[in-house]
C-alpha positions in Angstrom: -21.5 -49.1 56.6 -23.5 -47.3 54.0 -26.6 -48.6 52.4 -27.0 -48.1 48.6 -29.9 -46.2 47.3 -30.9 -49.2 45.2 -31.2 -51.4 48.3 -33.5 -48.8 50.0 -35.7 -48.2 47.0 -36.2 -51.9 46.1 -36.9 -52.6 49.8 -39.4 -49.8 49.9 -41.1 -51.2 46.8 -41.2 -54.6 48.3 -42.8 -53.2 51.5 -45.3 -51.2 49.5 -46.4 -54.1 47.3 -46.6 -56.3 50.4 -49.1 -53.9 51.9 -51.0 -53.8 48.6 -51.0 -57.6 48.4 -52.3 -57.8 51.9 -55.2 -55.4 51.0 -55.9 -57.3 47.9 -56.0 -60.7 49.5 -58.2 -59.6 52.4 -60.8 -58.0 50.1 -60.7 -60.5 47.2 -64.2 -61.5 46.1 -63.3 -64.7 44.2 -63.0 -63.2 40.7 -60.3 -64.0 38.2 -59.2 -60.4 37.8 -58.6 -60.1 41.5 -56.7 -63.3 41.7 -54.5 -62.2 38.8 -53.8 -58.9 40.4 -53.0 -60.4 43.7 -50.6 -62.9 42.1 -48.9 -60.2 40.1 -48.5 -58.1 43.2 -47.1 -61.0 45.2 -44.6 -61.8 42.4 -43.6 -58.1 42.5 -43.0 -58.4 46.2 -40.6 -61.3 45.6 -38.9 -59.6 42.7 -38.3 -56.4 44.6 -37.0 -58.3 47.6 -34.6 -60.2 45.4 -33.5 -57.0 43.7 -32.9 -55.3 47.1 -30.8 -58.3 48.2 -28.9 -58.2 44.9 -28.2 -54.5 45.4 -27.0 -55.1 48.9 -24.9 -58.1 48.0 -23.5 -57.5 44.5 -21.8 -61.0 44.4 -25.1 -62.7 44.9 -26.4 -65.4 42.5 -28.3 -63.6 39.8 -30.5 -66.4 38.4 -33.4 -66.2 41.0 -33.7 -62.4 40.4 -33.7 -62.8 36.7 -36.4 -65.5 36.9 -38.5 -63.4 39.1 -38.0 -60.5 36.7 -39.5 -62.6 33.9 -42.2 -63.9 36.2 -43.4 -60.6 37.5 -43.5 -58.9 34.1 -45.4 -61.9 32.7 -47.9 -61.8 35.5 -48.6 -58.1 34.9 -49.0 -58.6 31.2 -51.4 -61.5 31.8 -53.4 -59.4 34.2 -53.5 -56.4 31.8 -54.7 -58.6 28.9 
């Protein structure tokens, strides 16, 4: 059984953002910018995990991944504004 490169890279992204999210949540000082950054990072973890699953199982239902795509991009835009 071979694992697709997409599965590996999205899983690595999910793991990296999970680590960043843990760091953000443990050092959060109660400010709005920190909360927005942590929220965007957590949504990115969920999105990358969904994309890794979708890369591993091509017949998977695509709606959750598409909704997470919209959600994580919106969260990053809100954080940046």
